[in-house]
N, C-alpha and C positions, 0 to 999 in steps of 0.2 A: 593937848594932844587929841587928834581926830579919833572919834569913836567908830570902830570897824564892824562891831557886831550888828546885824540886822536880819530879819526874817522876811522873805518875799516868795512869791510863787513863780515857776517857769513853766512854759507849755511848749510841747513839740510842734514844730512847723514842718510842713512837707514842701520840698523843693519840686518845681516842675520837672526836674531831670528824672523824677521817679517814673513818669510816664514813659520816658525814653528806655529806662532800664527794664521796666516791666514789659512794655509792648514790644521792644526790638530785641533785647538781650535774652529775656527769659523764653519768649515764644519765637525761636529762630526759625521755625519751619512755617512757610506760608500756608501749606495745606492744613496744618494744625489750627492755624489762626482762623481760617475759614470754617473749619469743622466746629470750632468753638461757637461760632455765630449761628451755624445750623442747629447746634445744641439749644441755643437760646430759643429758636423758633419751636423746637420740640417741647421745650419747658413751657412755652406760651400756648400749648395745646393746638398747634398748627397741624393740619393733616398733610399739608404739601409746602415745599419751599423751592424757590427757583433761584439759581445762582447764574448771573449772566456776566460774562467778561467781554468788554468791548475795547478794541484798539490797544490790546496789551502784548500783542506777539512781537517780540524782539524790539520793544520800545517802552519808554516810560510815559506817564501822562494819560493813561487810559482810565477806564471806569470799571468798577465791579459793583453789581447791584444784587442784593439778597432781599427777596420778597417772599412773605409768608401770609397765610390766612388764619393766623392765630388770634388770640384775644387782645393783642396790642398791648401798648405801653401807656398806661394811664399817667396823667401829670403827677399824681402822688407817688407812683411806683418809680417814675423817672427821677424824681429828686431824692427819693429815699434809697434807691437801689442802684439805678444807672449812674448817678452822679456820686456814688459813695463806694470807695474802693474797699474790697475784702469785707463785705457785709456778712452777717450771719443769717441772711434770708434763706439760703438753701438748707441750713441746719434747722431754723425755726419753722420753715414751711417746706418740708421735704417733698410734698406731693402737689401737682398742679391742681387747680380748682375744678376744671371741667371734666377731665378724663382720669384724674387721680394718678397721673404719671409720676414715676420716680424721677426727680429733677437731675439733670446731668451737669448743668453749668454750676461753677464754683468761683467765688471770689472775684468775679467780674473780669477775669483774665481775657475772655473773648473780646469784650468791648474795648478794652485798653489795647488789644492786638491790632485793632483797626489802625492805630497810628503807625504800625509797622507796614501796612499795606498801601496807605495812600495818605496824602497831605490833607485832605478834608473828608469829613463825614457828615453827611446830611440824613437826618432821620425823619421819616413821615409815618405816624402811626395813628390808626383809628382804634379806639377802645369804647367800651360801654360802661357808664358809670353805674353805681348801685341803684340809682333811680331809673335806669333803663335808657337814659339819653346817650347819644353818640358824641364822643369828643375827639377832635383832631389835634394831634400834638406835632409840632415841627421844631427840630433842633438842628443847629449848625455847629460843628466843631472845625475850627481851623488850627490844626496842631501846631503851626509855626508861632502861634501866640503864646504857646506854653514854653517859654524860653528857659533854659537852665538858669538858675540864680533867682528866679521869681517864685513868689508863694503860690502854690498850686490853688489854694483856697481863696485867692484874691483875684483870679482871672475869670471873668464871667463868660458863661456859654449862653448865646442867644437862643431863646426858646419862644415859641408862639402857640398859644392855646385858643382853639376856637370851636364853636359848635359844629357838628357834622350832621349831614342828612341821615335819617333813620335807614334809608335805603342802601347806604354805602356799607359794605361788609367790613367787619374788623379785620385787622392785620397790620403788618409793619413792612416798611421799606427802608432798608439801609443802603445808601448809595456812597460808595467810596470813590472819591473823585481825585484825579491826578495821582495815579499809581506810582509808587517809587521804585518798582523793580520790573525788569523784562520777564515775560513768561514764554517758555519754550515748550515744544511738544512733549518733552520729558516731564516738565512741571505740570502741564495739564493731565498727562497720563497718570502721574503720582496723585494728583488731587482727586481724580476720578476714583482711583483704587481706594484712597483714604476715606472718601465719602461712602463708597460701597461697603467698606469694612467698619464704618463708624458705629453702627447699630449692632447689638448683639443679635445672633441668629435666633435666639429664643424669644426676642422682644414681643413678637405678635403671633406666636404659636398658640393655637388653641388649648393645647395640653399644659401650657404654662400656667403658673399660679401667682397670686400675690402681686408684688411690685412689678413683675415683668410683663403683665398684660392685664387688660380690662375688657370686659365683654362689650362695654359701650364704646370703647376706643376704636374707631374705624381704621386706624393705622397711620403711618406716616410714610411720605415718600419725597424724594427730592428730584429735581430736574437741573442738570448742569448744561448751560448753553454757552458756547464759545465759537462764534461763526468763523473765526480765523483758524480753528483747529478741527481735526477729526476726533470725535468722542467715541471710543470703542465701547461695545457692550461687554458686560461682565463675562469672562471666559469660564468662571466656575459655575457652570450650569449642572443640572441634575444628570445629564447625559455624561458629562466629564466625570463627576463624582462616581457614577456607577462603574467606571472603569478602575476603580481602586481594588486592591486585593481585599481589604477588609475595612469595617468601621469599628472603632474603639470608643466605647462610651464609659465615662468614669464619673464617680461622685464621691464627696466626702461629706459625712452627715455632721450633726451638731455635736458628736462626741469624738470626732477625729478618726472614725472608721472609714476606710477607703474600700470601694467596690468598683471592679472593672468588668465590662462585658465586651467580648470580642466576637464579631460576626463576620464571616468571609462573604464577599460578594462575587468574586471571581476566583474560586478555589484552584490551587495547584493540583490537588489530589482528591481531598475529601471536603465536604461542606462542614464548617467548623462553627461551633458556637460554644464559647468557653467563658467561664467566670473565675475571677481571681480576687481574693480579699485580703486585707491587712487590717486587723482590728487594733484600735487604739494607737495607731502608728503616729498620728499628727497631733502634736501639742499646740501647735500655733495656727492651724487652718481649720476653718468650719465652714459648712454649707458652701461648697464649691462643686462645680460639675464640669465636664469636658466632653467634647465630641471631635474625634480626629479621624480622617480618612487616610489610610496608609497606602501609598503607591510604590510599586517597583516598576521602573521603566524598562520592562522587557516585553517581548512579543507575546508571551503567554497570557498577559492580561488585556491585550488590545485586539485579539483576533476578531471579536464580534463587536468591537467598539466603533463608534463614529470618529474617533480620534486615532492619529497615527502616534507611534512612540516618540519620534523626534518632536512632534508638535506638543505632545503632553509634557515632555521634558522641558521645552521652552516655557510652558505655562508654570511648570514647578519652579523655574528659576525666577519668574517674575511674581508669582502669587503664592508660592509655597511657604509654609511656616505655620506656627501655632500662635494665634492672636490671644491677647489677654483683655477680658472685659470686666470692669468694675460695675456691678449691677447691669445696667442696660447699655453702657458705652465703652468704647474702646480705650485702653491705655496704649498710647502710640508707640512707646518705645520697645515693644516686644512683638516679634513674629513678622517683621518687615523683611525686605530683600537683604539677604546675606546677613541676617541677624541670628546669631547662634546662642540665643539667651538660654537654651536648654543644654549647652555644652555638648551637642551631639557630635559635630565635626571634630571637636577637641578629642573626644573619646575615640572616634574612629582612627585618627591619626596615631593613637596610642596602641592600636591593634589588640584591644582587650580580648581575651578569650571567653571569659564568663562574667556574669553580672554579680554584684554583691547583694547580700540581704536575702529576703525570702524568694525573689524572683530567681536567684541562682540555684534555688533547690527544686524548681519546677523540673519533673522528669522530662528528658529530651534525648533522642538518639544522637543529636549533635552535641559533642562535648565542648564545642567552641561557638556558641550561639552569638556571642557579642561581635563576632567578625561580620555578621550580617545585619548590624544595626541599621535602621532606616535613615537615609539622608533626611536633612531638614527640608530639602526641596521636594521630598516625597511625602511630606505631611501637610495636610490641609485641614485646618480646624481651629478650635478655640478652647480656652479654659475661662470660666466665668465664676467670680466669687461675689458674696453679699458683703457690701461694705459695712453694714451695721453688725454683722457677725465677725468681721475681720478689720477692726478699726485701726489696727497697726499697719495694714496694707494700704497706706495713704499714698495718694498720687501727688507726685512733685509739682510744684507751681508752674513748671514749664510743660507739664501734661505729658511728659515723655518717659517717665520712670516711676517705679515704686520704691520705697525706702529698702536699702540693702540691709536686711536683718533676718532673724530666724524665721519670720512670717513669710518673707519671700523665698527663703531657702525651702520652707515646707511646700510652697506652691510649685516651685521648680521640681522638687522631689516627687510630688504627686503626679505631675505630667510625665516626667521621665520614667517613673515606675510603670506606668501604663504602657509607654512605648516600649520599655524593656520587656514587659511581659508579652507584648505583641510580637516582638522580635524572636523571643524564645519559641513561641508557637510557629511563627513563620519559618525560622531555621530548621526546626524539627520536620515541618511538612516538606520544606525544600529538599532536605537530605533524603527523606523517604521517597519523594518523587524522583530525585536523582538516582537513587538505587534501583527503583523500579524501571526507570528509563534505561539504566545500565544493563539491567537484566533482560529488558525487552530488546534492546539493541543487540545484546549478546545472542538472545534466542533468534533474532532476525538473521544475524550473521551465520548462526549455526544452520538455520533453515536454508539460507542461501547456499551455504557450503553443501548441505545434504542434497539440495536440488541439482547443484552442479554435479556432485558425485553420481546421483541418479542418471543425469543426462549423459555423463561420461560412460557409465555402465550400460546405459541404453544404446549409446553409439557403438560401444564395443560389441554388444550383442548383435546389433544391426550389421556390424562389420563381419562378425562371425557367420551370420546367416547369409550375407552377401557373398562370402567366401564359399560357403557350402553350395549356395545356388550357382555360383560360377563353376565350382567343381563338378556339380551335377550336370550343368549345361555342357561342359567340356566333355563329360563322359557321353552324354546323349549325342554331341556332335560326332565324337569318334565312332559311336555305334551307327549313327546314320551314314558316315563316311564308309564304315565297313560293309554296311548293307548295300550302299550304292556301288562299292567296288565289286561285291559279289554279283550283283545285278548286271554290272557291265561285263563281267567275265562270262555270266550265263548268256548275256546277249550275244557276245562275240562267238561263243560256242554255238548258239543257235544260228548265227549267221553263217558260221562254217558248215554246219550241217546242211542248212537250207541251200547254200551254194553247192554243196556236193550233191544233194538230192536233185536240185535243179539241173546240175550237169548231167547226172545219170538219167533223169527223166528226158532231157533233151536227146541223149544217145538213144534211149529207148524209142522215143518218138521218131527219131531218124530211121531206126531199124524197122519200125512199124510202117512208116511211110514207104520204105523200099520194098517191104513185103507186099504192101497193097498194090504197089505198081506192078508186082509180079503175080497177082492173085490168079491170073489165068494159068499159071504154072502149078498152082496149089490144088491139092485134092480137097475133098470135102471136109476131111478131118482137120487138115492143116489150116483150112480157112476159118473153121470154128475156133480153133486155137487162137488165130490171130484176132478174131472178134472178141474173144475172152480177154486176150491180152490188152486190146484196146479199152475194153470196159474196165479192166483193172487199172489202166493207166488213168482213166477218168477219175476213179476213186481216189487215186493217189494225188491227182491234181486238186481235187476237192479238199483232200486233207492238208495239202500244202497251203491252200488259201485260208483254211481255219487257222493253220500255224501262223500265218502272217498277221491275221486279226489278233490272235493271242499275243503276238510280238507287239502290236501296237498298244494293246492293254498294258503290257509289261512296261512299255515306254511311259505311258501315262502314270503308272505307279511310281516309276523312277522319278518322274518330274515332281510328284507329290512329296516323295521322300526328300528330294532336293529343297522343295519349298519349306518342309519342316526344319531341315538343317539351317536354312536362311533365318527362319523365324527364331530358332534357337540362339543363333548368333546375335540377332537383334535384341533378344531378352537378356542375354549375357551382357551386351553393351549398356542396356538400360540399368541393370543391376549395379555395373561399375560406376555409372553416373550417380545413382542414388546413394552408393557407398561414399563416394567422394563429397557429395552435398552433406551427408550426415557427419562426416569427419570435419568438413569445414564448419558447420554449425557447432559441433562439440568444441573445436578449437577456439571459436569466437567466445563461447561461454566460459571457456577456461581462461581466456585473455581477459574477459570482463571481470571475472573473480579475482584475477591477479591484479588488475587495475584497482578494483575496490580495496583489496588488502593493502596495496601500496599507498593508496590515498589515506586509508585509516592509519597507517603507520606514519605517513607523513605529517598528518594532523597532530599525531601524538608527539612526534619529535619536533615539529614547528613550535608547539606549545613549550616543550622543554628548552628549545633553542631561545626563544623569546626571553625566558627568565635568565638563561645563561648569559645573554647578551646584556641584559640589565646588570647582572652581576659583574660581568666583565667591565662595563663602562664605569663602575665605581673605583676602578683602579687609580684614576687620577686623583679623586676625592680622598683616597686612602693616604696618598703621598702628602697631600695638603694637610690632612688631618694629623698625620705623624709629625709634620713640621710644626704645626700650630700647638699640639699637645706638649711638645718639648718646651716651647715658649711659655705655655700655660703652667707647666710644672715649675719652671723657674720662678714665675711670678708668685704662684701660690706658696712656694717654699719661702720666699721673702716675707709674704703675708703671715706665714706660720711663725717665723722668727719674731716678727713685730708683735704678734698676738701672744707669743710665749713670754716676751719681755714684759708685756703689759700685765699678764697674769702674776708675775712675781711681785707686783706692787699691791695685790690685793690681799685682804685678810685671809686667814687660814681656811675658814669655812668656804668662802666664795672661790678661793684658789683651788681647793679640792675638786669642786663642782666643775670649774672651767677646765682643770687639767683632764678630767675625764672625757670631756667633749673634744679636747685638743687631741687626745689619744686616738679617738674614733677618726677625727680629721686626718691625722698622720697616717692612719691605716688606709683610708681612702686614697691619699696622695701617693702612698707606696703602691697601691693596687693600680691606679691610673698610670703610674710611671712604668710599672711592670708591663702593663697592656700596651702602652705606647712602644716600648722596646720590642715586645713580641710582634706587634704589627709591622714595625720597621724591619725586623729580621725576616719576617715571613713573606712580606710584599716587596722587600728591597730588591734592587737590581741583581745583586749577587745571588740571592735566593731563587731568582727566576732564570738565571742565565748559566750557572755553573752546574755541570752534571758531574757527580761523583758520589761515592758511598758515604753515608752519614751514620755515626753512632746514634743509636735510638734512644738510649736512656736520657742524655741531656735535652733532646728535643721534646721528650715527654715532660721534663721539668719546665722547659720554656713555655709549653702549652698550659700546664696547670698553675704555674706561679702567678700569673696576672689575676687569677680568680681565687687565690688562697683566702683573701679576706672574706669573700662571699661563701666559700665552702666551709671555712671555720665557723662563720656566723650560723650556718645551717646545721653544723655538727657532722659534716661529711669527712670521712677518713679516706685520703687518697694514698694508695700504695703504689710505688714504682718499683716493681720487682724485676725489672729487666737487667740482665747481665751487662757489665761494662763493655764487653767485647763484641756484642751483637751489633752488626751494622746492616744497612739497607743495600740492596743492589745499587748500581749506578742510576741515579735519578736526581730530580730537582728537590732542593730542601723545602720549597713551598708546597710541593705535592704531598711529601710525607707529613708535613705540618697540618695541611688541610684534612688529611685523613685522621690524624690523631685528635684534632680539635673536634671533628664530627663525633668520634668515639666518646670523648670526654664530655661534651656538652649534653649529648644524648643520655649519657649515664647520670649526670648531675640531675636532669629533669626527672629521670626515673626514680632515683633514690630519694629525693626531697620529701616525699610524702611517707616514706617508709620508717619503721621503727629502728631498724638497723641500716646505717647509711655508710656503706663502704664501696669503694671503687679500686679496682686493681689492674695494673697493666703487667703482662707477662710477654716474654719473647724467648726464642730459642731457634736452634738449627735442627732440621730432620734430614733424613736420607735424600739422595739425589740433589744435593745442593740447594735446598729450599730452606727459607726462614719463615717463621710464624710470628705474628703479634696478636695477642688477645687482650680484649678489654672486658672484665667481669664486674658485675655489680649486683647489689642486693635489693634492686628496685622491684617494680611491679611485675617485671617479666614480660615476655612476648610470646603470644600464641604461635604454635607451630604452623598453624594455618596462614599466618601472616609473614612468616620468615622470608619468603621470596618476594611477596608483594611490596614490602617496605623499600625495596630497591628500584621500584618503578617511580617515574616522576610524579610528584605532588601527593604522594601517599605518605602519611605519617600517623602514628598513634601516639605520640608524645603529648603531654599536657603542655598548655601554654604557660610560659614563665616570664615574669616581668623583667628579670635580668638577662636571661638566656633566650628570650624570644619566643614566638609561637612557631617558627619554622616554616620553610616554604615547601617541604616535602622533596627538596632536590639534593639535600646533603648526602644521603646514601647513594643516590644515583650518581653524583660526582665522584664519590669514593670508588664505586664499582667501575666507573669509566677509566679512572686512573689506574686502578689495580690491573684491570683487563689489558690496558695498554702496555703493561710490563709483563704480560703473559701469566699473571697471577690470578687468584681467586679470593673473594671475600663473601662470608655468609655467617648467619646465626647458627650456632651449633648447640647441643645439649650442654648445659653448664655442669661443673662438677658439684658435689655435695657442698651445701652452704651458700651457693650462689644461685641467682634467679635468671640471670641473662648472661650470655657469653657470645661475643662477636669475634670472629677469627679471620685474619688476613694471612694469606701465604703468598710470598713472592720468590721466583727463582733467582738464584745468584749466578747470573749469566755475565761472563767476561765481556 
């Protein structure tokens, strides 16, 4: 019989396929592969590295060359580290020889990734030996020689070592020949961004300490050359970052204590510098720091900026995010384009009102600050941790992630807590600014109305003065006319007397002439009388001449009076023109004020209308949801039956535990079923098309029943005290349901935080054929100052509720519109004893 027992030794062998798996499958990103080679240059104490891509655009077979001025690769190091996969060199020699840099390369992944990029690798390196002589090393890798199925350690790599001139500087050149993939503009753009973000922003800061910088280290820079492409400069300049609302700096010390400092750069209202601390919070994170610039893409922050809002938002989409750095180098899987590793967009879609933890206790005028959480596109910054203080935060072999454990959870929480803290401060400042803006806008509107009223009064006063002036001018005109009339009468009377006198004088003259002709017949006495008569006649004629002159003067005075009357008429005409111009100006200002008010109201109602349109557009989705939920309930009921049957086969202890879970599950099914029925009834065709009176009590039950599981869990007592006979006027069922569900959900949110949790519905008839419906609750109550304001669009004082929502502020606005449409009224009234809130609706019972 053959002897089977023997003792031998076996050894692991490595298949050449390992190079394919490591180089192509683990490092799937070309940018990361090249970044690993740049890290090697940094580790070799290079001060600059040049990456040149030739003939790679939209074709294979090109060349990529990486050149540096580092210490080079010595023949000994080449055989001991380059040709040995996953060495311990980075662990045993963590710092570079010349500048004492913290080494970035690990496990040789970068050099193996060369296989992914090209078919051949040619290395030329000049190094200096310990004796001071220069050595040139040349090595050629033809990756096709490493065929799967062959032993990796049995395939030789051709190397050549020869002396080098002392004048030749040290350094290395890696030439990747015959590239295997095409490069596009997008690939080059991503490569450039990855290289820009490769190094920690703190690496060469003078204020940094220890492993992050050295006074002797002149720094490190790279140059990317790709003649076929346009290489864009980094958009994240200091001028861009100055447009941020604020800068957030955070740190975690060696004991897990976190400290955050927030400083505004472009304040909304006030210049802010605040500190927030959480001591002993982190059990798994030590010696980490962060710096984040926080952006809101609104015109408030870009008025004095070199950047426009749309331009900045585009940069946010391309470069926004919080990068992660382990010591000095980037961990690539975090903070890239569309990477929500901080769960920011996830939380924004949940419409959370408040933050949890200590941040949620920060005093703020805004009771729902989480609604203003910063977008990840509005965050530009980094978080950096020490690897030696956080050994469990290890980078995966593909260089794209950290281990998913409590250590990573603490890192995420550290960054998110800072962002949440900044959000609370921002939302508080935003609300203060908004309230001030509203007050200033209201003051401006009041001032505008006051000015318009003053102008109106001024115009009225001018109108009154013009009317008085017109009246006075009319009186002056009449007075002038009366004077002119009297003057005319006096003139006519004077003309009559003058004519009479002239006639009599003519007769007398004729008599004197006849007497003179008969003077020979006159005695001395008679002749003397004739001479005296003639002398007297001369005096009379002289007086008559004076009278004529007087008459001419009177005529001149009459002309003057007429001119005055004409001037008065012209003044009256001017007064009328001025009056009409003032009236026209006043009307224009009144029209402008009316246009302003109409515009303000239109903006207000357009905003409300836009939300109503969105709400209206959900109708189709509601019908689809109702149909799908019926199918869902059927499927879940079948699953429940199967689950129930399986439970019966368990032992008594396990059976009891699972039966409790099943009971909760069945309650949830019942709640969803009730909710689906309610949605179907409320949004169904009959509910929207049939006008008739409806009994109120059963509709209240339909509204409350879908939420009975939730109200019971919260300990809320819902009382339907509406009499069976009370009916609505003729209306749509969907409308009365919409009113009641608004009353109910608002009441639920109000009583949830109260010690006594009761909601009560009442209804009845009052005189003049009017019904009333009341909803009372024992919640926090509503201030009398807010009773009318809450019916305006977008105004709400309810707390956010994870099950009943944060509310749009349109619910009570919609309720009021429905009630007003039926000639009724709805308002908050003083509640009876024992209740804190009462909303009452009244509807006329019109045939």
